[in-house]
C-alpha positions in Angstrom: 6.0 -4.6 3.0 4.9 -1.0 3.4 7.0 1.3 5.5 6.4 4.7 7.0 8.9 7.1 5.4 9.5 9.0 8.6 12.9 8.7 10.2 11.6 9.5 13.7 9.0 6.8 13.4 11.6 4.4 12.1 13.8 5.0 15.1 10.9 4.7 17.5 9.4 1.4 16.2 12.5 -0.3 14.8 15.3 1.0 17.1 16.7 -2.5 17.9 16.8 -3.5 14.3 18.5 -0.3 13.4 21.1 -0.9 16.1 21.8 -4.3 14.6 22.2 -2.9 11.1 24.5 -0.1 12.4 26.6 -2.7 14.2 26.8 -4.7 10.9 27.8 -1.5 9.1 30.6 -0.8 11.6 31.8 -4.4 11.5 31.9 -4.4 7.7 34.1 -1.3 7.7 36.5 -2.4 10.3 36.6 -6.2 10.3 40.1 -7.7 9.9 41.9 -4.4 10.6 44.5 -3.9 13.4 43.0 -0.5 14.6 39.4 -1.7 14.2 36.8 1.0 14.9 39.5 3.7 15.2 39.8 3.6 11.4 36.4 5.1 11.2 37.8 8.3 12.6 41.3 8.0 11.2 40.3 7.5 7.6 38.5 10.9 7.1 41.3 12.5 9.2 43.9 11.2 6.7 41.8 12.5 3.8 41.9 16.0 5.3 45.6 15.8 6.0 46.3 14.7 2.4 44.3 17.6 1.0 45.9 20.1 3.5 49.4 18.8 2.4 48.5 19.4 -1.3 47.1 22.9 -0.8 49.2 24.2 2.1 52.6 22.6 1.5 52.8 21.8 -2.2 50.6 24.6 -3.7 51.3 27.1 -0.9 47.7 28.4 -0.8 47.4 31.4 1.5 44.4 33.4 2.7 46.1 36.4 4.4 42.8 38.3 4.5 41.2 35.7 6.8 41.8 36.0 10.6 42.1 32.3 11.0 44.2 31.7 7.9 44.0 29.0 5.4 43.9 25.9 7.7 40.8 27.2 9.7 38.9 28.2 6.5 39.8 24.9 4.8 38.8 22.5 7.7 35.6 24.3 8.6 34.4 23.8 5.0 36.0 20.6 3.9 34.9 18.3 6.7 31.1 18.9 6.1 31.8 18.5 2.4 33.5 15.1 2.9 30.6 14.0 5.0 28.1 15.1 2.4 29.8 13.4 -0.5 30.3 10.2 1.5 26.6 10.1 2.5 25.3 10.9 -1.0 27.7 8.4 -2.8 26.8 5.6 -0.4 23.1 6.3 -0.7 23.2 5.4 -4.4 24.2 1.8 -3.7 23.1 1.2 -0.1 20.0 -0.8 -1.1 22.1 -3.1 -3.2 24.6 -3.5 -0.4 21.9 -4.9 1.9 20.1 -6.9 -0.8 21.3 -10.3 0.5 20.0 -9.6 4.0 16.7 -8.1 2.9 16.1 -11.1 0.5 16.4 -13.6 3.4 14.6 -11.5 6.0 12.2 -8.8 4.8 12.1 -5.8 7.2 11.2 -2.1 6.9 13.4 -1.2 4.0 13.0 2.5 4.8 15.7 2.0 7.5 18.5 1.2 5.1 19.0 4.7 3.5 19.4 6.0 7.1 22.5 3.9 7.7 25.1 5.9 5.7 23.7 9.1 7.1 23.9 8.0 10.7 27.3 6.3 10.5 29.0 9.1 8.5 27.2 11.7 10.6 28.6 10.3 13.9 32.1 10.1 12.5 32.3 13.5 10.9 30.4 15.3 13.6 32.9 13.9 16.2 35.8 15.3 14.2 34.0 18.5 13.4 33.2 19.3 17.0 36.9 18.9 17.9 37.8 21.3 15.1 35.0 23.7 16.1 36.2 23.8 19.7 39.8 24.4 18.7 39.0 27.3 16.3 35.8 28.7 17.9 36.0 27.9 21.5 32.7 27.1 23.4 30.6 29.1 21.0 32.2 27.4 18.0 31.5 24.0 19.6 27.8 24.8 20.0 27.6 26.4 16.5 29.3 23.4 15.0 26.9 21.0 16.7 23.9 22.9 15.5 25.3 23.2 12.0 26.0 19.5 11.7 22.6 18.6 13.0 21.0 20.9 10.4 23.2 19.5 7.6 22.2 15.9 8.4 18.6 16.8 8.5 18.9 18.7 5.2 20.3 15.6 3.6 17.3 13.4 4.4 15.3 13.9 1.2 18.4 13.6 -0.9 19.4 10.2 0.6 16.0 8.7 -0.1 15.9 10.1 -3.6 19.3 8.8 -4.5 18.7 5.4 -2.9 15.6 4.7 -4.9 16.8 6.3 -8.2 20.2 4.6 -7.8 18.6 1.2 -7.4 16.8 1.5 -10.8 19.2 3.7 -12.7 22.6 2.3 -11.7 24.5 4.5 -14.1 24.2 7.2 -11.4 26.7 5.4 -9.3 29.3 6.4 -11.9 27.9 9.9 -12.7 27.2 11.3 -9.3 30.8 11.1 -8.0 31.9 13.2 -11.0 29.2 15.7 -10.4 30.2 16.0 -6.8 33.8 16.5 -7.8 32.8 19.3 -10.1 30.6 20.8 -7.4 33.6 20.8 -5.0 35.5 23.0 -7.5 32.5 25.3 -7.8 31.9 25.6 -4.1 34.1 28.0 -2.0 35.9 25.4 0.1 39.4 25.4 -1.4 39.2 29.1 -2.1 37.2 32.1 -0.7 34.0 33.4 -2.5 36.0 36.5 -3.5 38.3 34.3 -5.6 35.4 33.1 -7.7 35.6 34.6 -11.2 33.2 37.4 -11.6 31.4 35.6 -14.5 30.6 32.7 -12.1 29.4 34.8 -9.1 25.8 33.9 -10.0 26.7 30.3 -9.1 27.3 31.3 -5.5 23.6 32.2 -5.3 22.4 29.2 -7.3 24.6 26.5 -5.6 22.9 25.2 -2.4 26.1 23.7 -1.2 27.8 27.1 -1.3 25.0 28.3 1.1 25.5 25.3 3.3 29.3 25.9 3.6 28.6 29.6 4.3 26.5 28.5 7.3 29.3 26.3 8.5 31.7 29.2 8.6 29.3 31.5 10.4 28.5 28.7 12.9 32.1 28.1 13.8 33.9 31.3 12.9 31.2 33.8 13.7 30.2 36.7 11.4 27.0 38.0 9.9 24.3 35.3 9.9 23.3 34.5 6.3 19.5 34.3 6.8 18.9 34.2 3.1 21.1 31.1 2.7 19.2 29.4 5.6 15.8 30.2 4.2 16.9 29.1 0.7 18.1 25.7 2.1 14.9 25.2 4.1 12.8 26.0 1.0 14.8 23.5 -1.1 14.4 20.9 1.6 10.6 21.2 1.4 10.8 21.1 -2.4 12.7 17.9 -2.4 10.7 16.3 0.5 7.6 15.8 -1.6 9.1 14.0 -4.6 11.3 11.9 -2.3 8.3 10.7 -0.4 6.2 10.1 -3.5 8.9 8.4 -5.4 9.8 6.1 -2.5 6.2 5.1 -1.9 5.5 4.5 -5.6 8.7 2.4 -6.0 8.6 0.5 -2.7 6.5 -2.5 -3.9 9.1 -3.1 -6.7 12.3 -2.8 -4.5 12.4 -6.5 -3.6 12.1 -7.5 -7.2 14.8 -5.0 -8.3 17.2 -6.3 -5.6 
């Protein structure tokens, strides 16, 4: 069954089906719990609290040069990172997770990679907007909303690439989490860019996630707008869009068999 790999077209023509799949996703995450849907917001919040406790209380990390201090710098960068890693990790296995449903009732399979993006996007954007309002006021709230919308759009080619590659090369489900952990250590989230060893400063230019996090800080905290970072991310988006579309269309006839 051929699909149009266009998220806006998917939403327009299969909105009801997408709603049902999203309801199933929420139910699968919260079924049998006492707090139910509240866990979807509480779980990432607890992740952030645990990391904050490690860095602020145990390791006593301090950023005296920053007006907002450590906690503001940490939250503005870490929340988008947690969303990003959750979306990318889920994308690797999302087609397999829905294999039993798709085998019984074939439907536009191009919808499935959108599910982690939409669910995680709603959860983390909600938390992020609260943080943005607290630290940046009304301008921070607007900036945070624009940034999260951009980040979710930027992830689109990646989720389709990882979904289709992860289906046929399942080793990636073990490799990608390690890569993302290493990227966390090499992205100025737990430390400022100035703390990066001089020998690794080139990585701040080559690492697209470093540019994404710099946009997050400007959106919420203010400062000089990094137009070079934005243009670089947009350029990379277009570079990834073509192979993502071509690979999906080429592999789509074999997805059912692989599932």
